[in-house]
Structure formats: C-alpha cells, structure tokens
MIFI-792558 format. One line per 8 residues: number of its first residue (from 0); their letters; for each residue x, y, z of N, C-alpha, C. Coordinates in pm, 1 decimal, padded with zeros to 6 digits. Layout:
% MIFI-792558
NUM) A) X Y Z X Y Z X Y Z; ...
% end
This chain:
% MIFI-792558
0) MALSKIWP) -00065.9 04843.6 15948.9 -00105.6 04990.6 15879.5 -00245.1 04999.7 15775.4; -00269.3 05087.1 15785.5 -00415.6 05129.3 15724.2 -00430.7 05140.7 15601.9; -00266.2 05110.7 15531.5 -00234.9 05032.4 15378.9 -00286.0 04935.8 15355.2; -00266.8 04875.8 15449.7 -00340.6 04692.5 15440.3 -00491.7 04687.7 15383.1; -00597.3 04816.1 15420.3 -00728.9 04752.9 15346.0 -00713.1 04805.7 15206.4; -00630.6 04910.9 15197.7 -00625.3 04932.2 15034.6 -00470.7 04866.5 14941.9; -00454.7 04741.5 15011.4 -00365.7 04685.2 14972.9 -00434.3 04616.8 14820.4; -00508.6 04537.2 14845.8 -00551.3 04455.3 14714.5 -00585.4 04611.6 14621.0
8) EIMGPRWS) -00621.2 04715.8 14634.3 -00664.1 04792.5 14516.6 -00592.9 04855.3 14474.3; -00471.9 04891.1 14543.9 -00305.8 04932.7 14499.9 -00258.5 04831.1 14398.0; -00239.0 04694.5 14426.8 -00143.9 04590.6 14388.1 -00242.0 04503.1 14255.6; -00371.4 04503.4 14304.6 -00479.0 04418.8 14248.7 -00450.3 04257.2 14293.7; -00521.8 04217.1 14298.6 -00573.7 04094.6 14357.7 -00467.5 03969.0 14338.6; -00415.2 03955.2 14236.0 -00312.7 03820.7 14244.3 -00182.4 03890.3 14331.6; -00133.5 03987.0 14341.1 -00005.4 04040.9 14363.5 -00053.6 04091.2 14522.8; -00156.8 04092.6 14544.0 -00204.7 04138.2 14733.9 -00189.9 04037.0 14794.4
16) KISSPVRF) -00227.2 03877.3 14769.0 -00202.3 03795.3 14782.2 -00097.5 03766.1 14840.4; 00020.6 03795.2 14731.4 00127.4 03741.2 14791.1 00271.8 03823.1 14825.9; 00189.9 03963.2 14862.3 00274.0 04012.8 14912.2 00215.1 04153.6 15005.8; 00252.9 04234.5 15082.8 00238.0 04304.9 15204.2 00292.7 04403.1 15237.2; 00224.8 04535.0 15251.1 00348.3 04646.0 15323.8 00400.3 04667.8 15429.1; 00522.5 04616.6 15437.7 00598.3 04653.5 15551.9 00555.3 04804.5 15639.2; 00651.1 04886.3 15587.2 00633.7 05014.2 15682.6 00692.4 05128.2 15568.5; 00702.5 05267.9 15625.8 00704.9 05344.0 15562.2 00873.0 05403.4 15599.5
24) TGGKSGRT) 00984.1 05483.7 15510.1 01070.5 05521.3 15606.7 01084.5 05646.2 15497.0; 01151.9 05710.1 15555.7 01198.3 05830.6 15519.2 01105.7 05946.3 15527.4; 01120.3 06077.4 15462.3 01067.4 06203.2 15514.8 00992.3 06291.5 15402.8; 01060.1 06398.7 15472.2 01012.4 06503.1 15418.1 01005.6 06539.7 15210.7; 01140.8 06504.9 15222.8 01118.9 06451.4 14989.1 01040.5 06326.9 14984.5; 00980.2 06302.6 15047.5 00915.3 06125.4 14990.4 00960.7 06040.6 15058.2; 00852.3 05940.4 15081.7 00882.9 05832.5 15147.0 00917.7 05668.2 15064.6; 00969.5 05591.7 15111.9 00985.3 05522.7 15086.6 00903.8 05368.1 15166.2
32) LIISAPGP) 00826.0 05285.8 15061.3 00746.9 05193.5 15087.2 00788.3 05079.7 15102.0; 00869.9 05003.0 15174.7 00907.8 04852.6 15184.8 00769.2 04795.6 15163.1; 00815.2 04651.1 15058.8 00688.4 04617.8 15052.4 00761.1 04462.9 15074.4; 00707.0 04341.7 15145.6 00736.4 04207.9 15108.7 00679.7 04155.4 15012.2; 00783.8 04057.7 14981.4 00693.6 03993.4 14876.5 00826.5 03870.4 14832.6; 00764.2 03754.1 14763.4 00880.7 03641.8 14711.8 00938.4 03676.9 14623.9; 01066.4 03613.6 14671.8 01187.6 03663.3 14522.8 01128.0 03679.2 14395.2; 01105.9 03596.7 14334.4 01022.3 03633.6 14172.8 00879.4 03704.7 14170.7
40) AAALIMAA) 00834.0 03755.4 14252.3 00680.5 03832.5 14272.4 00772.8 03980.9 14329.6; 00879.8 03953.0 14384.8 00965.5 04080.2 14422.2 01016.8 04170.9 14280.4; 01064.8 04111.7 14188.7 01133.4 04167.7 14107.2 01056.3 04170.6 13990.6; 00894.7 04123.2 13971.4 00795.7 04209.7 13876.2 00765.0 04291.7 13991.0; 00694.4 04323.6 14104.8 00693.4 04433.9 14131.0 00787.8 04557.5 14116.8; 00881.3 04529.5 14150.8 00982.5 04595.6 14121.4 01012.5 04709.1 13953.2; 01017.1 04596.2 13887.2 00946.9 04639.9 13738.6 00813.5 04751.0 13739.6; 00723.1 04715.4 13791.2 00623.5 04809.6 13776.8 00596.1 04866.2 13888.8
48) SHQIIERL) 00708.9 04887.1 13894.4 00750.2 04971.4 14079.2 00637.9 05123.2 14029.6; 00687.6 05206.6 13876.9 00629.6 05311.9 13844.8 00455.7 05326.3 13865.1; 00452.6 05242.7 13838.6 00270.3 05257.4 13834.7 00194.1 05208.9 13945.4; 00291.6 05121.8 14046.2 00228.0 05108.0 14181.4 00300.8 05240.9 14260.3; 00371.9 05315.7 14231.1 00375.6 05441.9 14260.3 00247.6 05552.5 14260.2; 00218.2 05524.3 14171.1 00106.7 05611.5 14070.3 -00024.3 05594.8 14183.6; -00080.9 05429.8 14168.0 -00175.7 05413.8 14269.7 -00158.7 05524.5 14441.2; -00040.8 05453.8 14471.3 -00039.5 05487.6 14584.3 -00040.0 05604.4 14623.1
56) NAHLGAGH) 00028.1 05721.6 14517.6 00017.0 05838.2 14558.1 -00131.8 05919.1 14544.4; -00195.9 05828.2 14453.0 -00352.9 05813.3 14457.2 -00426.1 05842.0 14551.0; -00408.3 05747.6 14639.1 -00477.5 05754.8 14772.6 -00459.1 05833.3 14843.5; -00291.8 05805.8 14833.4 -00258.0 05881.1 15017.3 -00193.1 06044.9 14997.1; -00197.8 06058.7 14843.7 -00187.4 06276.5 14816.1 -00027.4 06236.3 14756.9; -00030.5 06316.9 14678.5 00034.1 06332.6 14551.9 00170.0 06338.7 14581.4; 00285.0 06269.2 14560.5 00432.3 06269.9 14587.2 00430.8 06218.3 14780.0; 00367.8 06161.3 14821.1 00370.0 06078.0 14933.5 00469.7 05985.6 14957.0
64) VRYIKLVQ) 00465.7 05860.8 14801.9 00574.3 05737.0 14789.4 00613.6 05798.0 14672.9; 00776.6 05797.5 14703.5 00857.0 05834.1 14581.2 00914.0 05751.0 14549.0; 00942.7 05634.2 14625.7 00976.3 05506.1 14576.1 00983.4 05367.5 14710.6; 01036.8 05250.1 14614.4 00935.1 05127.2 14656.5 01110.3 05054.0 14682.0; 01084.8 04987.2 14820.3 01216.4 04856.4 14826.6 01118.4 04748.4 14910.9; 01139.0 04632.1 14794.0 01134.4 04522.7 14782.2 01243.2 04441.3 14926.1; 01140.1 04354.9 15018.4 01231.9 04243.8 15096.1 01155.9 04172.9 15044.4; 01265.6 04021.4 15045.4 01190.1 03921.3 14974.6 01133.4 03839.8 15119.5
72) SKMTQKVA) 01049.7 03754.1 15102.9 00989.7 03689.5 15186.0 00944.4 03498.9 15042.7; 00945.5 03410.1 15165.7 00950.8 03296.7 15117.3 00819.4 03263.5 15070.0; 00736.6 03214.1 14956.2 00640.2 03128.2 14901.3 00575.6 03120.0 15030.8; 00409.2 03105.8 15034.0 00411.0 03021.4 15155.1 00375.5 02879.9 15083.9; 00360.8 02775.9 15167.2 00350.3 02654.3 15122.7 00232.8 02609.6 15043.0; 00077.1 02684.3 15079.0 -00045.3 02699.0 14980.7 -00005.1 02742.5 14859.2; 00059.4 02841.0 14823.7 00075.8 02894.0 14701.6 00178.7 02838.9 14610.7; 00331.6 02785.0 14614.3 00392.9 02704.3 14619.5 00338.9 02573.6 14619.0
80) SRPKKGLS) 00236.9 02546.8 14671.9 00171.2 02360.4 14672.0 00061.2 02368.4 14502.9; 00032.5 02489.8 14455.0 -00013.4 02474.8 14307.9 00034.3 02446.7 14200.1; -00078.3 02341.6 14182.5 -00037.8 02289.4 14045.6 -00007.4 02444.2 13911.8; 00063.5 02384.9 13841.4 00132.6 02460.7 13693.0 00023.4 02483.7 13649.0; -00002.1 02595.2 13576.3 -00118.1 02588.0 13463.0 -00052.0 02685.5 13340.8; -00111.9 02710.3 13222.5 -00017.4 02770.8 13111.3 -00145.3 02933.8 13231.9; -00052.2 03015.5 13090.8 -00115.4 03141.8 13067.9 -00185.3 03161.2 13047.6; -00274.5 03308.2 13085.6 -00459.7 03332.0 12959.2 -00385.0 03442.6 12877.7
88) PREEERLR) -00453.2 03478.7 12796.1 -00401.3 03590.3 12694.6 -00394.8 03704.1 12780.8; -00492.1 03710.7 12936.3 -00516.5 03821.9 12955.9 -00369.0 03870.1 13075.2; -00331.9 03733.1 13138.3 -00232.2 03748.6 13153.9 -00056.7 03760.5 13092.4; -00081.1 03711.0 12987.8 00005.0 03721.0 12832.5 00024.9 03855.7 12871.0; -00076.1 03933.5 12819.1 -00061.5 04077.5 12771.0 -00059.8 04158.9 12956.3; -00078.4 04140.4 12995.1 -00073.2 04161.0 13167.8 00108.7 04206.5 13157.2; 00194.6 04054.3 13161.8 00310.7 04014.0 13161.5 00350.0 04166.8 13072.6; 00336.3 04109.0 12983.8 00452.0 04208.9 12857.8 00406.7 04379.9 12881.6
96) RELKDVRS) 00268.1 04371.6 12875.4 00298.0 04571.3 12984.4 00381.6 04602.2 13047.4; 00357.6 04503.7 13178.1 00427.4 04571.9 13279.7 00546.1 04554.4 13239.4; 00608.7 04482.6 13179.9 00788.8 04452.7 13122.8 00846.9 04607.2 13039.7; 00725.6 04594.3 12937.2 00788.2 04711.5 12841.0 00855.1 04885.8 12896.7; 00923.5 04894.1 12948.7 00930.6 04973.8 13026.4 01119.3 04922.3 13019.7; 01126.5 04780.5 13105.8 01248.2 04741.2 13095.8 01353.6 04729.0 12941.2; 01449.1 04844.6 12954.3 01535.4 04879.2 12834.0 01651.1 04681.8 12817.4; 01708.4 04645.3 12891.0 01778.6 04553.3 12881.0 01716.6 04389.0 12849.6
104) ETVKDALE) 01686.0 04371.5 12759.4 01664.5 04213.2 12644.4 01700.5 04097.4 12791.5; 01791.5 04099.3 12835.9 01845.3 03985.6 12903.4 01758.2 03990.0 13047.7; 01755.3 04142.8 13078.2 01695.8 04145.8 13226.1 01505.7 04145.7 13214.9; 01450.2 04166.1 13105.0 01338.0 04143.2 13060.6 01308.3 04024.4 13049.5; 01376.7 03932.4 13021.0 01377.4 03807.2 12951.4 01342.6 03732.9 13101.1; 01481.8 03777.6 13186.9 01459.1 03702.5 13308.5 01367.0 03704.5 13396.4; 01253.4 03852.0 13365.4 01188.0 03881.1 13457.2 01056.6 03837.9 13372.9; 01036.0 03811.5 13261.4 00958.9 03761.8 13195.7 00938.1 03656.4 13214.6
112) TLGRRVLQ) 01059.7 03511.7 13250.1 01046.6 03391.4 13258.7 00959.4 03378.0 13399.3; 01057.2 03487.7 13494.9 01000.5 03510.4 13659.4 00890.7 03472.1 13705.0; 00793.0 03624.1 13606.8 00675.1 03631.1 13630.7 00603.0 03542.4 13560.7; 00631.2 03458.4 13447.8 00525.5 03327.6 13469.7 00557.7 03240.5 13522.2; 00629.9 03256.6 13572.4 00606.3 03125.3 13730.6 00557.4 03166.2 13861.4; 00568.5 03254.3 13836.2 00503.6 03363.8 13992.8 00343.4 03343.5 13947.3; 00301.1 03415.5 13819.4 00179.2 03364.6 13762.1 00097.2 03225.6 13771.3; 00235.0 03131.1 13711.5 00140.8 02964.7 13726.2 00138.6 02927.3 13847.4
120) ETEK) 00185.1 03010.7 13942.5 00225.6 02986.7 14088.4 00092.4 03032.3 14192.6; 00009.6 03150.3 14139.1 -00068.3 03170.2 14208.9 -00141.9 03156.4 14181.6; -00295.5 03189.8 14254.2 -00411.2 03179.3 14250.4 -00505.3 03288.5 14119.4; -00618.3 03255.7 14031.0 -00608.4 03365.0 14043.1 -00699.0 03449.8 14031.1
% end
C-alpha cells in the first residue's frame, strides 16, 4: 500500500512503528481505513482518530477518508521486552492533548492508563 511510505508522517514516529495501514474499505461517501495496532495502542489511536483522519485527508485529498477502524495485533517481542521508563513532560502533555475530547472521565482514565503503558513500552 502506498500509504506505508507516508505512514510515519501521518502517525508520527512512535505510533508508526507499532501500527500499520491494512486496507481501505467503502467508496462513494468516504472510505474507512483499517489500521492494525496492539490493543493499548489501538485504543489511543482511536481516541485520536479525528486528527489522524485530518492528516490522511491532507495527503490523500479532502473527504478521502471518513472513518478509521482498528484491528488489534499482538505487540512484538522487541517492543514488549523494553525496560519501563517514566514519561517525559512532552509525552505527558501529548497524552493529555490526545485525550482532551474524550467526554467520559472513566473512559478517559482508562485510556490514559493504557496510553502510559504504551508510551513506556515503545521507543522514543
């Protein structure tokens, strides 16, 4: 898929390493991009779907992608075996910014916990 070439630009360096575009579905009223990502990352990617769709459409054309669907993949051994570390102030700010539109405090707290785990497990 040609989208793989610009994937780091769409998702950013961290998320592009653990996610990948699978395929487009749909048609006339806008396509759905199916993305593969590990469980915790999938939840955070879904929370940031509006921004991701905007970046996709900036590259592919207005209205090209209307929805994102996530399919869960397993974390690779390489990612899962990294030592845990704390989040930098920049990572903390980005995590909170990505979750600002989540209305339910319960869901937001759960996504923040998952996000911390994913960010701690992935390479900077």
